[in-house]
C-alpha positions as CSV (number, residue, x, y, z in Angstrom):
1,M,-31.6,75.8,-4.8
2,S,-34.4,73.3,-4.3
3,A,-37.9,74.4,-3.3
4,F,-39.1,73.7,0.3
5,S,-41.3,70.8,1.2
6,E,-41.5,68.6,4.2
7,A,-40.5,65.6,2.2
8,A,-37.4,67.4,0.9
9,L,-36.4,68.4,4.4
10,E,-36.9,64.8,5.7
11,K,-34.6,63.6,2.9
12,K,-32.0,66.3,3.7
13,L,-32.1,65.4,7.5
14,S,-31.7,61.7,6.7
15,E,-28.5,62.6,4.8
16,L,-27.2,65.0,7.4
17,S,-23.7,64.1,8.7
18,N,-21.7,65.4,11.7
19,S,-19.3,67.3,9.4
20,Q,-19.3,71.1,9.7
21,Q,-19.9,71.4,6.0
22,S,-22.9,69.2,6.1
23,V,-24.4,71.1,9.0
24,Q,-23.7,74.5,7.5
25,T,-25.0,73.6,4.1
26,L,-28.4,72.4,5.4
27,S,-28.5,75.4,7.8
28,L,-28.1,77.8,4.9
29,W,-30.9,76.0,3.0
30,L,-33.2,76.3,6.1
31,I,-32.4,79.9,6.6
32,H,-33.2,80.6,3.0
33,H,-36.6,79.0,3.5
34,R,-37.2,80.7,6.9
35,K,-40.7,81.7,6.0
36,H,-41.5,78.0,6.6
37,S,-39.8,78.1,10.0
38,R,-42.8,76.5,11.9
39,P,-43.1,73.3,9.7
40,I,-39.3,73.2,9.6
41,V,-39.1,73.0,13.4
42,T,-41.9,70.5,13.5
43,V,-40.1,68.2,11.0
44,W,-36.8,68.7,12.8
45,E,-38.2,67.6,16.1
46,R,-40.0,64.6,14.7
47,E,-36.9,63.4,12.8
48,L,-34.7,64.1,15.9
49,R,-36.8,61.6,17.9
50,K,-36.6,59.0,15.2
51,A,-32.9,59.4,14.6
52,K,-30.4,56.9,16.0
53,P,-28.6,57.9,19.2
54,N,-25.3,58.6,17.5
55,R,-27.0,61.1,15.2
56,K,-29.1,63.0,17.7
57,L,-26.3,65.4,18.7
58,T,-25.9,66.5,15.0
59,F,-29.6,67.6,15.0
60,L,-28.8,69.9,18.0
61,Y,-25.7,71.2,16.1
62,L,-28.0,72.0,13.2
63,A,-30.5,73.8,15.4
64,N,-27.6,75.8,17.0
65,D,-26.3,76.9,13.6
66,V,-29.8,77.9,12.3
67,I,-30.7,79.8,15.4
68,Q,-27.5,81.8,15.6
69,N,-27.0,82.5,11.9
70,S,-30.7,83.4,11.2
71,K,-30.9,86.1,13.9
72,R,-29.6,88.8,11.5
73,K,-32.4,88.0,9.1
74,G,-35.2,87.7,11.6
75,P,-36.4,86.1,14.8
76,E,-38.4,83.3,13.2
77,F,-36.3,80.3,14.1
78,T,-35.3,81.6,17.6
79,K,-39.0,82.0,18.4
80,D,-40.2,78.7,16.8
81,F,-37.4,76.6,18.3
82,A,-38.1,78.0,21.8
83,P,-41.2,75.8,22.6
84,V,-39.4,72.5,21.7
85,I,-35.7,73.1,22.4
86,V,-35.9,72.2,26.1
87,E,-37.6,68.8,25.5
88,A,-35.1,68.3,22.6
89,F,-32.2,68.8,25.0
90,K,-33.8,66.5,27.6
91,H,-34.5,63.8,24.9
92,V,-30.9,63.9,23.5
93,S,-29.4,64.0,27.0
94,S,-31.4,60.9,28.1
95,E,-30.4,58.8,25.1
96,T,-26.7,59.6,24.7
97,D,-23.6,59.2,26.8
98,E,-21.6,61.6,29.0
99,S,-19.4,62.7,26.2
100,C,-22.5,63.9,24.3
101,K,-23.7,65.8,27.3
102,K,-20.5,67.7,27.5
103,H,-21.0,68.8,23.9
104,L,-24.6,69.9,24.8
105,G,-23.2,71.8,27.7
106,R,-20.9,73.6,25.3
107,V,-23.8,74.6,23.1
108,L,-25.7,75.8,26.2
109,S,-22.8,77.9,27.4
110,I,-22.6,79.6,24.0
111,W,-26.3,80.4,24.1
112,E,-25.9,81.7,27.6
113,E,-22.9,83.8,26.7
114,R,-24.5,85.3,23.6
115,S,-28.0,85.7,25.2
116,V,-29.6,83.6,22.5
117,Y,-32.6,82.9,24.8
118,E,-34.0,84.6,27.9
119,N,-32.8,83.5,31.3
120,D,-36.0,81.4,32.1
121,V,-35.4,79.3,28.9
122,L,-31.7,78.9,29.7
123,E,-32.5,77.7,33.2
124,Q,-35.0,75.2,31.8
125,L,-32.2,74.0,29.4
126,K,-29.8,73.6,32.3
127,Q,-32.4,71.6,34.2
128,A,-33.0,69.4,31.2
129,L,-29.3,68.7,30.8
130,Y,-28.1,68.6,34.4
131,G,-31.2,67.8,36.4
132,D,-30.5,68.6,40.1
133,K,-26.7,68.2,39.4
134,K,-26.1,71.7,38.0
135,P,-22.5,72.7,37.7
136,R,-21.5,74.4,41.0
137,K,-19.9,77.8,40.9
138,R,-16.3,77.6,41.6
139,T,-14.5,79.8,44.2
140,Y,-11.7,82.1,43.2
141,E,-9.2,79.8,44.8
142,Q,-10.5,76.8,42.7
143,I,-10.3,78.9,39.5
144,K,-6.7,79.9,40.3
145,V,-5.7,76.2,41.0
146,D,-7.2,75.2,37.6
147,E,-5.3,78.0,35.9
148,N,-2.0,76.9,37.5
149,E,-2.6,73.3,36.6
150,N,-3.2,74.3,33.0
151,C,0.0,76.4,32.9
152,S,2.1,73.6,34.4
153,S,0.7,70.9,31.9
154,L,1.0,72.6,28.5
155,G,2.5,69.4,27.2
156,S,-0.6,67.4,28.1
157,P,-3.0,66.8,25.2
158,S,-6.1,67.2,27.4
159,E,-5.3,70.7,28.8
160,P,-5.6,73.8,26.6
161,P,-4.1,76.0,25.6
162,Q,-1.6,73.9,23.6
163,T,1.0,74.8,21.1
164,L,-0.4,72.4,18.6
165,D,-3.9,73.9,19.1
166,L,-2.5,77.3,18.4
167,V,-0.8,76.1,15.2
168,R,-4.0,74.4,14.0
169,A,-6.0,77.5,14.7
170,L,-3.6,79.6,12.7
171,Q,-3.6,77.1,9.9
172,D,-7.4,77.1,9.8
173,L,-7.4,80.9,9.3
174,E,-5.2,80.5,6.2
175,N,-8.4,79.2,4.5
176,A,-10.7,81.7,6.1
177,A,-13.4,83.5,4.1
178,S,-11.7,86.9,4.1
179,G,-8.8,85.4,2.2
180,D,-10.8,83.3,-0.3
181,A,-9.8,84.8,-3.6
182,A,-12.0,82.4,-5.6
183,V,-15.2,83.4,-3.8
184,H,-14.3,87.1,-4.0
185,Q,-14.0,86.6,-7.8
186,R,-17.3,84.8,-8.0
187,I,-19.0,87.6,-6.1
188,A,-17.4,90.3,-8.2
189,S,-18.5,88.4,-11.3
190,L,-22.2,88.1,-10.4
191,P,-24.4,89.0,-13.3
192,V,-25.5,92.7,-13.5
193,E,-29.1,91.5,-13.7
194,V,-29.0,90.5,-10.0
195,Q,-27.6,93.9,-8.9
196,E,-29.6,96.4,-11.0
197,V,-33.3,96.7,-10.1
198,S,-33.8,98.9,-13.2
199,L,-33.2,95.8,-15.4
200,L,-36.4,94.2,-14.1
201,D,-38.2,96.3,-16.8
202,K,-36.6,94.2,-19.4
203,I,-38.4,91.0,-18.3
204,T,-41.0,90.4,-20.9
205,D,-42.0,86.8,-20.6
206,K,-42.2,83.9,-18.0
207,E,-39.0,82.2,-19.2
208,S,-36.8,85.3,-18.7
209,G,-38.5,85.9,-15.3
210,E,-37.7,82.3,-14.2
211,R,-34.2,82.6,-15.5
212,L,-33.6,85.8,-13.5
213,S,-35.2,84.2,-10.4
214,K,-32.7,81.3,-10.6
215,M,-29.8,83.7,-11.0
216,V,-31.0,85.7,-7.9
217,E,-31.4,82.4,-5.8
218,D,-27.9,81.3,-6.8
219,A,-26.5,84.7,-5.9
220,C,-28.3,84.7,-2.5
221,M,-26.9,81.3,-1.7
222,L,-23.4,82.3,-2.6
223,L,-23.7,85.5,-0.4
224,A,-25.4,83.7,2.5
225,D,-22.7,81.1,2.5
226,Y,-20.0,83.7,2.4
227,N,-21.6,85.7,5.2
228,G,-21.9,82.6,7.3
229,R,-18.2,81.8,6.8
230,L,-17.3,85.4,7.7
231,A,-19.3,85.2,10.9
232,A,-17.5,81.9,11.8
233,E,-14.2,83.5,11.0
234,I,-14.9,86.4,13.4
235,D,-15.7,83.8,16.2
236,D,-12.5,81.9,15.3
237,R,-10.4,85.0,15.5
238,K,-11.8,85.9,18.9
239,Q,-11.2,82.4,20.1
240,L,-7.6,82.5,18.8
241,T,-7.0,85.9,20.6
242,R,-8.2,84.3,23.9
243,M,-6.0,81.3,23.3
244,L,-3.0,83.4,22.6
245,A,-3.5,85.5,25.6
246,D,-3.9,82.5,27.9
247,F,-0.9,80.8,26.3
248,L,1.3,83.9,26.8
249,R,0.1,84.3,30.4
250,C,0.9,80.6,31.1
251,Q,4.3,80.9,29.5
252,K,5.2,84.0,31.5
253,E,4.2,82.2,34.7
254,A,6.2,79.1,33.8
255,L,9.2,81.3,33.0
256,A,8.9,83.1,36.3
257,E,8.7,79.8,38.2
258,K,11.8,78.5,36.4
259,E,13.7,81.6,37.2
260,H,12.7,81.3,40.8
261,K,13.9,77.7,41.0
262,L,17.2,78.7,39.4
263,E,17.7,81.5,41.9
264,V,16.9,79.2,44.8
265,G,19.3,76.5,43.4
266,A,22.1,79.1,42.9
267,F,21.5,80.4,46.5
268,T,21.7,76.9,48.1
269,Q,25.0,76.2,46.4
270,M,26.7,79.2,47.9
271,P,29.2,78.5,50.7
272,F,27.3,80.5,53.2
273,A,23.9,79.1,52.3
274,P,22.0,77.5,55.2
275,H,21.6,73.6,55.0
């Protein structure tokens, strides 16, 4: 794993793509160097403002991944991103289209749901994103109408939950971290030197010390990557559970509606049925 420097970070940010793998790989590198969180955030903000409009959202995705996945190790990034994240949201929102704003809204809703920031910061983020046009709270009747529309349009590609979405989610879990035999084998095969503290006494020169340091860094990277994948898998399984519950509910409601129509049709065809 390369050492941290602002120049190295600038290069990595210039190579950052919108793919999940690219974001997660750089996120892991940043979390590994979390003791440099302040200069990391400074460089991140500077490069965000210099980036082309079609790349700015990716910088927010990176910040989201770093903030959420670093919390277990310490509060550095959550704390250091706080003073700049509102202006970053405002900047990205002002230079991108409505589609991008929807993605930013999704990030914001996740932070709100998981209490990533205090309410005052979340309110500032909402103001930065929506201005005076904040999403209005829907009434119970509006929510029920939306639910019924979703249930009656399962075949529409724009309305979740979809059968195809469920199939894809299930297929994605086939490659989940918990079932990755290759990674399990790599973890089981880690050198004993990175596991036994007592073996540190055998280090007698600089060369052996540097060799052990490299082995420990590689092991940490492997485990950090695996832990990140496990955390993502947990979120995916929770999402799939919600999707399945919604899909089952909609199917039951659609079935009940069909049965009702059949009963009404059968009744109207009876000789004594009113016309």
